[in-house]
N, C-alpha and C positions, 0 to 999 in steps of 0.2 A: 505636547504631542511629539511623537518621534516617527520618522519613517524607517521601516524595517524591511530588509530584503529576505524572502524566503526562497532558498535555492535548491534545485534538484539536478545534479549533474549526472548524465548517463554516458555510456561509452561514446556516443557520437551526437549528443544533445545536451542542451542546457535549458532548463525551465526555470522561470523565476516569477515571483510576484512581489510587488512593492506594496506595502500596507501601512496605513497610518494607525499607530497604536497610541493609547489603548482603546480607542473607539472602534478599531477593527474594520476600518474602511479600506476596500481594495482601491488602490490608485492606478496601478498598471499591471498587466500580465504579459509575459513574453516567453517566446520559444525560439531556440536556435536549433535547427535540424541539420544533419549531414555535416557536422563539424569534422574538419580534416579533408574536406572535399572542395573542388573548385566551384561547386554549385550549391553551397550551403544556403539554407533558407532562414531568414530572420523575420519574425512576426512579432509585433507588439500591439496590444489593444489598450486604450486609455481614454480618459475623459467621458464625453457623452457618446459613446459608440465609435470613436475614432480608431481606425486600424491602419497600420503601415506594414508592408511586406517588401522584402528586398531579397534578391538572389545574388550571392557574391562569394568569392573565395574566402574561406576561414580555415587556416591551417591548424589552429590550436584552440583549446578551451580559453586560454588567456585572451586570444583575439576575440573570441565570442563575448567574454566578460567585458572587454574594453568597448566593443561595439554596443552592448546593451547599455552600458553606463553613458556612452556618448549620446545615444538616441534619447535617453531619459532627459539629458541636458538639452538637446537640440529641440525637443518637442515642448520644453518648458515644464516638464513633469517635476523636475527638480531644478533649482537655480545653481546649486553646487553640490559636490560630493559630500560636503560636510553635513548636508541635510540627512544623509543615511547614518543612523545611530547604531545599527547593529545588523549583522548578516547571519542568518540561521541556515545550516546546511543539513539536508537529509543525508544520513550515513547508514549504510545497510546494516553494519554489525558492531556491536559493543561488547560481545561475549557476556560473561557474568560480571566483569568489572564495572560496566556502566548500566546501572539500573535507572538512570535519569539523564537528561540532557546536561552537557557540560561546556564550560568555556574552553575553547581550543587553545592548548599550550603545546610546546614541543613534546612533552610527555604524551599528551593525547594524540598528537599526529604520529608519534612512533608506535603507539598501541594500535591505532587504526591500520597503519601499514602492516603491522605484524599479523593482522586478521585477514590479510588479502587471500590466503589459502582457503578461507571459508566463504569468500565471495569474490572470486577472480574476475567476474564480469562487471561487478558493481563497484568494488572498493577503489580500484585505480582511478576511475573517472571522479568518484567522490573526492579523492585526495587532489586531483588535478583542479577541480572546481574550488576547493578551499584555498589552495596555493595561489590561484589566480586572483581571488578576491583579497587575499592577504597582501599580495604585491601591490594592488591598486588602491586598497583602503587599509593601510598598515595600522592606523590608530583606532580602527573601529572594532569593537568586540565581535568575535566570530564564535558561533556556538554550534556544537555538533548535536543533532537530534537523531537518535539511534532507532532504527526500525525495531530492534530487539528489545529495547528498554522496558516497554510496557509489560512484556511477558516474563519479566524476571521474578514475578510474584508467584509463578507456578510452583506447586508443591513437588517434592521429589517423586512421588508416585506417578506424576504426569510428565515430568521432564526427562526422567532417566530411561534409557533403553535397557533391555534385558541382556546386557553384555557383561563381561568381567568388569567389576567396578573400577579396577585400575585404569581402564580405558577412559573413564570419565575423569579421574583425578589427574592422570598424566597427560591426556590429550584434549580434554575439554569436550569429549564426545557426548552430547546430550541434545535434547530438543531445545531450540532457542526461540523459534516462532518469529514471524515477520509481520509487516503491515501494522505494527503496533501503534503508530501515530494515528492511523485511520480508525483503528478499533477503539482507541482512547477517545477520539473526537466524537464518534457517533454514539458511544455509550454515555458520555457526558451529556450530549445533546438529548438523548432519549430520556434521561433523568429530568431534564427541564421540560420536555414535551409532556411527560407523564405526571409532572407536579409532585414527584416523589424523590426523597434523598437517594443518592446513588448507593449509599451504604445499605439500603434496604432492598436493592433490586438484584434479580438474577436475570441476566441478559445474554442472548445468543446473537453475536454480530456476524453477518455474512457479507464479507468483502468479496464481491464477485466481479472480476474483470478478466483480462487476459491472464494475469496472475491472480489467484484466488485463495482465500483462506477463511476459516471459521474460527471464532474465538468464544470461549465460555468466560463471562465476566460476572463475578459474584461480589457484591459489595464494593464495586468499583475496581476490583483487581482481577487481572486475567489469571484464571486457574487452569486453563487448557486451551490449546489451539492446534490446528491441523498441520501447519508447516513445521518442519522439524530442525535437524542439524543444518539443512540447507532449504531454500524455498522450493525444492523438488517434492518434498513429502506432502501428503494430504490428499485433497480432492483432485479430480481430473481438472485440468486447466487448458488454456488455449493451445499451447504446444507442449506442455509438461504432462508427464504420465500420472503424476501423483503417486501415492503409495502402491507398492507392488512387492512380490516376493523377491528378496535380494539375490536368491539363487539364480534368478534369471540373468544376471550380469555375466557370470562365468559360462552359463549355458549359451547365451547369445554370442559371447566371444569365440566359443568353440565352433558353433554352427556357422557363423558368418565370417570368421577370421578378423573381426574388428578387435581393436584394443579396448581396454576398460574405459579410456577417455572417449573413444569413438562411441561406445554404447551409452555412456552417460550424455554425450552430445545428442544422440537419438532420443533419449528419454527427456531431455530438456527442450529440444528445438524441433523434433519431428513426431512428437507423440500427442497425447491429449485429444482435444476435439479435432485438431488437424489430422493426426494419425488415424483416428478412428473413422472420420468421415472421408479422408482421402481428398478433401476438397479445400478447406480453409480453416484457419484458426479464428476467424471472424464469426461470432455467433449469428450475426444477421444473415451472412451467406448461407450458413448451415441451416438456419430455420427456414429460409426461402426454399432451399433444396428439399428439405423435409416435407414442406407443404406440397411440393410437386411430386412427391411419392419416392424420393430417394431414400432407400432403406438404411444405408450406412449413416446418412445424416440424422435420420430419426433415431437410430441406435445411439449415436454419439450424444444427442440431447437427453435421451433417457439415462444414459450412464452418468452424465454430468449432474443431472438433477437428483438421481439416486444416491450418489455419494454425499451430496449436501444434505438431503433428506435424512440419511443415516446418521450423520454426525449431529444433526439437531436432536435427534432422539437420544444419542449417547450423552450429549452435553446436558440435556434436561435431566437425564438420570444422575449424572454426576453432581448437579446442583440441587437435587431433590425437588425439581420443578423449575419452571421458567416463568418470568413475568412478561417478557416481550422478546420478539424476534425482530431483528433489524436487517434491512437489505440495503446495501450501499455499494458504491463504485459503479463503473460503466454498465455492466450487466445487471446488477442488483437494483440500480436506480431506474433503468430504462426498459428492461424486458419483462412485460407482464406475463408472457407465456412461460418463461423460466420460473418466475415467482409461483405461478399456478402449479407447474410440475412439482416444485419443491414442497408447497404447502398441501397439496392434495393428500389426504389420508392422515393428516395430523390432528384430526378432530378428536381422536381418542385421548389426547393429552391437552384438550381444552383450547385448541387453535380453530376458531371459527372465523374465516375470512370471507370477505364479501367480494364476489367476482366483479360486481358492477363498479366497485371502487378500484379494484385492481386494474381492470381493463383500461388501457390507454394512459395509465399513470406513468409519467416520465420526468425524472429529474426534479421532483418537488417533494418537500416534506409532507407526508400524508399517512394517516392511519388507514389501513385497508382491512381492518377487522370489523365485524359486527359489534355493536355497543355492548352486547352481553357476553362477548368472548372473554374468558378468564385470562387468556394469553393474548396480549396486544401484538399487532404486526404493523411495523412502521418502516416506511421508506424514508431514509435520511441521506441526502447528498453529502459525501464526505468532503472535508476541507483540511487536508494535511498541511497546506500552506499556512493556514490561520493558526494551527497548533504549533507549527514551527516558529511563527512570529511570536506567539505567546511565550513559548519557552525562551526565545531569544531575549525578550523584554525581562523575564524573570531571572534567567541565569546570567544575562549580561549586566545585571545591576541597574537596569534602566526604570525600575518600578517606581522608585521614590520621585525621581525627577520628572516622571511623565504621568504620575497618578492623578 
């Protein structure tokens, strides 16, 4: 057995899980919020429901990592750092070079750093998290698990934009896709639940959270996905606009006096459900307002569901049918009303879902289709941390000694 850390470092946060592999038991889960502030919040859950929270100054991610490891020791979760045999890091972008998770070397670090322009909000904290763990656990294998890797199986007709081809060859402008670790996990799990080989399945995975994307997965490989060159493309999201006419950018610059960077900031942080409703990016708030008769909130919900509904139809056409539709992530797992809005009207393609099963279903693995439905509909809670841990064991060379 080996203890593996699965790490997701954000701009001002550090999330981690400690798992025992290969039996895949979660030992502890931690979150550090407001890194860089005097009132950072550290929370850890472990054992039989134990929970510890503290508010304290944490200036850097390195301090957040140090605190996390210290608390694992203090609470007896580990007896020494030597028990941690591998650390897996979620990394936003691997471009075309990385179609799988890799052991982190100086070359890998250099490559990730060079991809910063493709993910300026995500990659710098990813690198900070890696360096912090390298400094504290220098002999432990560190593995990069790329959000983009799963989608590197997309064919040219789906990943290329209709731009001069030189833009692709010289600048790498293409659709990359994101949430790959989540889409991979839920489609593999769907194969197990359906009792059918992944190679025989056509699946549509709906990762619906504040950030959201849909993926078409045929034979276990991603053949298309909604997010593109950046996570801005695709469906309407919490604060992101999703796909729109690119001519709007210069138009808005002229009308508002904003720079291109300003307009992109609006599209990333002030649009989507938040921009449409004028109320909140949190779907729960918007749903409450819609029930109270707020038109803009109701409209935002219709638009959100409509975009998902449309991509399901598109991806079913691309795969010449679909065997199952999967709902995952915060909204997909917990919002019966959004699932209802998305699924309504898909009966024409063999989707017969049971409202009595859908109503109230939250955060549990569950089929919500009628038994006779040719297309199954499954809620599957995602587990990106488990996928990171699995890849860390595999790529870090820990399989033989812990099998």
